[in-house]
ZAMARGU-4260 file (C-alpha; in steps of 0.2 Angstrom, whole numbers, plus 5000, padded with zeros to 4 digits):
<rodrens>
0) 4922/5115/4906 | 4933/5118/4921 | 4951/5125/4926 | 4965/5112/4924 | 4971/5115/4942
5) 4954/5107/4948 | 4960/5090/4943 | 4973/5090/4957 | 4961/5098/4970 | 4947/5085/4966
10) 4958/5070/4964 | 4956/5055/4976 | 4965/5057/4993 | 4973/5044/5005 | 4965/5044/5022
15) 4977/5033/5031 | 4994/5025/5031 | 4990/5014/5016 | 4988/5028/5004 | 4976/5033/4990
20) 4974/5016/4981 | 4969/5007/4996 | 4957/5021/5002 | 4948/5020/4985 | 4947/5001/4985
25) 4938/5003/5002 | 4926/5016/4994 | 4935/5031/5001 | 4947/5044/4995 | 4936/5059/4996
30) 4945/5075/4993 | 4935/5085/5006 | 4942/5080/5023 | 4928/5089/5032 | 4915/5076/5027
35) 4927/5061/5030 | 4923/5051/5045 | 4937/5051/5058 | 4937/5032/5058 | 4943/5031/5040
40) 4960/5036/5048 | 4961/5021/5060 | 4976/5010/5057 | 4965/4994/5056 | 4955/5001/5041
45) 4967/4996/5027 | 4968/4979/5034 | 4949/4977/5034 | 4949/4984/5017 | 4961/4972/5010
50) 4951/4958/5018 | 4934/4963/5011 | 4942/4966/4993 | 4950/4948/4994 | 4934/4940/4999
55) 4925/4949/4985 | 4938/4945/4972 | 4937/4926/4976 | 4918/4927/4973 | 4919/4937/4957
60) 4919/4921/4946 | 4903/4916/4953 | 4897/4934/4951 | 4901/4934/4933 | 4892/4917/4930
65) 4876/4924/4939 | 4876/4942/4933 | 4887/4943/4918 | 4904/4952/4916 | 4895/4969/4915
70) 4894/4973/4933 | 4913/4968/4936 | 4918/4978/4921 | 4908/4993/4928 | 4917/4992/4944
75) 4934/4991/4935 | 4930/5007/4925 | 4925/5016/4941 | 4941/5012/4949 | 4951/5018/4934
80) 4941/5035/4934 | 4943/5037/4952 | 4962/5034/4951 | 4965/5042/4934 | 4974/5057/4941
85) 4986/5045/4950 | 4990/5034/4935 | 5004/5037/4922 | 4999/5052/4911 | 4982/5052/4919
90) 4983/5069/4926 | 4989/5077/4910 | 4975/5069/4900 | 4962/5075/4913 | 4969/5092/4914
95) 4967/5093/4895 | 4950/5086/4894 | 4942/5096/4908 | 4949/5112/4900 | 4944/5108/4882
100) 4930/5096/4881 | 4912/5102/4887 | 4906/5090/4900 | 4923/5082/4904 | 4923/5091/4920
105) 4912/5076/4927 | 4928/5066/4927 | 4937/5078/4939 | 4928/5074/4955 | 4937/5057/4957
110) 4928/5050/4972 | 4910/5049/4964 | 4916/5036/4952 | 4919/5024/4967 | 4901/5021/4967
115) 4903/5010/4952 | 4916/5000/4961 | 4904/4999/4976 | 4892/4988/4966 | 4902/4973/4962
120) 4912/4975/4979 | 4896/4973/4989 | 4888/4959/4979 | 4905/4950/4978 | 4908/4951/4996
125) 4890/4945/5000 | 4893/4930/4989 | 4910/4927/4997 | 4903/4927/5014 | 4889/4915/5009
130) 4902/4903/5002 | 4913/4904/5018 | 4898/4902/5029 | 4895/4885/5023 | 4911/4880/5032
135) 4912/4892/5046 | 4895/4899/5053 | 4904/4912/5063 | 4909/4921/5047 | 4891/4928/5046
140) 4893/4936/5063 | 4910/4944/5058 | 4902/4951/5042 | 4888/4958/5051 | 4899/4967/5064
145) 4911/4973/5051 | 4903/4990/5047 | 4902/4994/5065 | 4920/4990/5068 | 4926/4999/5052
150) 4916/5015/5055 | 4908/5016/5072 | 4906/5035/5070 | 4892/5032/5057 | 4881/5023/5069
155) 4864/5031/5071 | 4866/5042/5057 | 4883/5049/5062 | 4877/5051/5080 | 4862/5061/5075
160) 4871/5072/5062 | 4861/5064/5047 | 4843/5068/5048 | 4828/5074/5038 | 4825/5093/5036
165) 4808/5102/5033 | 4810/5115/5020 | 4802/5132/5024 | 4785/5135/5015 | 4793/5150/5006
170) 4801/5137/4994 | 4784/5130/4989 | 4777/5148/4987 | 4791/5153/4975 | 4789/5137/4965
175) 4771/5141/4963 | 4774/5159/4957 | 4787/5154/4944 | 4776/5139/4938 | 4761/5150/4935
180) 4769/5165/4927 | 4771/5163/4908 | 4785/5176/4907 | 4801/5168/4901 | 4819/5170/4908
185) 4830/5161/4920 | 4832/5163/4939 | 4848/5171/4946 | 4851/5165/4964 | 4859/5177/4977
190) 4870/5178/4986 | 4882/5172/4972 | 4889/5155/4977 | 4883/5137/4975 | 4884/5133/4994
195) 4872/5139/5008 | 4871/5138/5027 | 4853/5140/5033 | 4847/5141/5051 | 4833/5129/5046
200) 4846/5116/5042 | 4856/5118/5057 | 4869/5129/5048 | 4875/5114/5039 | 4884/5117/5023
205) 4873/5112/5008 | 4871/5115/4990 | 4859/5128/4985 | 4842/5120/4984 | 4836/5132/4970
210) 4842/5123/4955 | 4833/5107/4962 | 4817/5114/4968 | 4812/5128/4956 | 4804/5124/4939
215) 4815/5135/4929 | 4834/5135/4925 | 4843/5143/4939 | 4859/5152/4937 | 4872/5150/4951
220) 4890/5155/4953 | 4897/5138/4954 | 4915/5143/4959 | 4922/5132/4972 | 4935/5136/4985
225) 4946/5121/4990 | 4959/5124/5003 | 4958/5143/4999 | 4960/5140/4981 | 4946/5146/4970
230) 4941/5134/4956 | 4931/5143/4942 | 4914/5135/4939 | 4908/5127/4923 | 4894/5140/4919
235) 4902/5151/4905 | 4888/5164/4908 | 4893/5170/4925 | 4905/5183/4920 | 4892/5191/4909
240) 4879/5189/4923 | 4890/5197/4935 | 4892/5212/4924 | 4874/5213/4920 | 4870/5213/4939
245) 4881/5228/4941 | 4874/5238/4927 | 4856/5233/4928 | 4855/5223/4911 | 4850/5206/4917
250) 4837/5204/4904 | 4850/5205/4890 | 4859/5189/4897 | 4843/5179/4898 | 4839/5182/4917
255) 4821/5186/4920 | 4820/5183/4939 | 4831/5186/4954 | 4829/5175/4970 | 4837/5181/4986
260) 4840/5168/4999 | 4840/5175/5017 | 4849/5168/5032 | 4865/5162/5023 | 4882/5170/5022
265) 4885/5182/5007 | 4882/5199/5001 | 4867/5205/4990 | 4868/5220/4979 | 4856/5234/4977
270) 4840/5227/4969 | 4829/5242/4970 | 4827/5243/4951 | 4818/5226/4951 | 4800/5222/4954
275) 4796/5212/4970 | 4784/5198/4967 | 4786/5188/4983 | 4793/5192/5000 | 4795/5179/5014
280) 4805/5176/5029 | 4818/5165/5020 | 4816/5170/5001 | 4812/5186/4991 | 4808/5184/4973
285) 4810/5198/4960 | 4805/5200/4942 | 4817/5209/4930 | 4808/5223/4921 | 4809/5225/4902
290) 4812/5212/4889 | 4821/5196/4892 | 4832/5189/4879 | 4830/5170/4876 | 4847/5162/4872
295) 4851/5145/4866 | 4865/5135/4876 | 4882/5140/4869 | 4887/5121/4869 | 4871/5116/4860
300) 4881/5107/4847 | 4890/5096/4860 | 4873/5093/4869 | 4865/5087/4853 | 4880/5076/4849
305) 4880/5068/4866 | 4861/5065/4865 | 4863/5056/4848 | 4877/5045/4855 | 4867/5040/4870
310) 4852/5036/4858 | 4863/5026/4847 | 4871/5016/4862 | 4854/5012/4868 | 4847/5007/4851
315) 4863/4996/4849 | 4860/4987/4865 | 4842/4984/4862 | 4846/4978/4844 | 4859/4966/4851
320) 4846/4959/4863 | 4836/4955/4848 | 4850/4946/4839 | 4852/4927/4841 | 4869/4930/4850
325) 4861/4941/4862 | 4846/4930/4866 | 4857/4915/4867 | 4869/4924/4880 | 4854/4929/4891
330) 4846/4912/4889 | 4862/4903/4895 | 4864/4916/4910 | 4846/4912/4916 | 4849/4893/4915
</rodrens>
């Protein structure tokens, strides 16, 4: 769950004179202006967006005949979710949901849902270009040049900004230590915060790698600061973990390890009471002495209910395929 004010902060944003709706139709609308290519603000972009969408819409009937209605429906749902905060009563519903329903905070980051719309838009545009090319061969050349004209600042990986990065060997060593030790407990990542800036990554802002690299549950402070406004994170354990970090009772809140990540902004408290297990140039791993309490997730009931619903949906879909109606529909589509 999350704070209600997060809905407005993470809602889709307009990038040019056409406003938020056209930005989202053009696969934009991201709330973080620091990562939006400057070309998204060019006056010509809304015109190109409308043209691309128009070509795709004309080809949607053919798309439905070939792929079924599901792909187009998925794109429509993505648009609704992406723009929900701007629709009548949408913001009120979202604010209630993210504050009251576990997992509903997934809906607050509006721009991620544009990915669902990107699928039918891309396929529909390709089918539309194919149809137009039968009459006008130059259409293909225009379609090929379109990405360069629309966003020239993404050429060559954003002029070299997008590149692969080699993780330091410390990460592999810490992973091996945690995988080999049978002692239980989650890992607390320090400094507190979900974002990092490492020298080995060119001081770029990035998500903390620990939850994605390490073989154990990693506790991070997922508070996000947007335009100077702190948005509380979704991990309800953090207040207790902060208190335990101050009074030295981490084991009582289920933390058995502490990982200190060096070379990134943030303060690290005194950890002299912990046992150092691994020390490298970029990472230091500590073991929390004493007993570690194993805790079940506080929202275990919601998690189980969500799993049951997912299994029922999958089972229903598989059963529908076995029924005569489902087989007939797929047979007609293949023909």
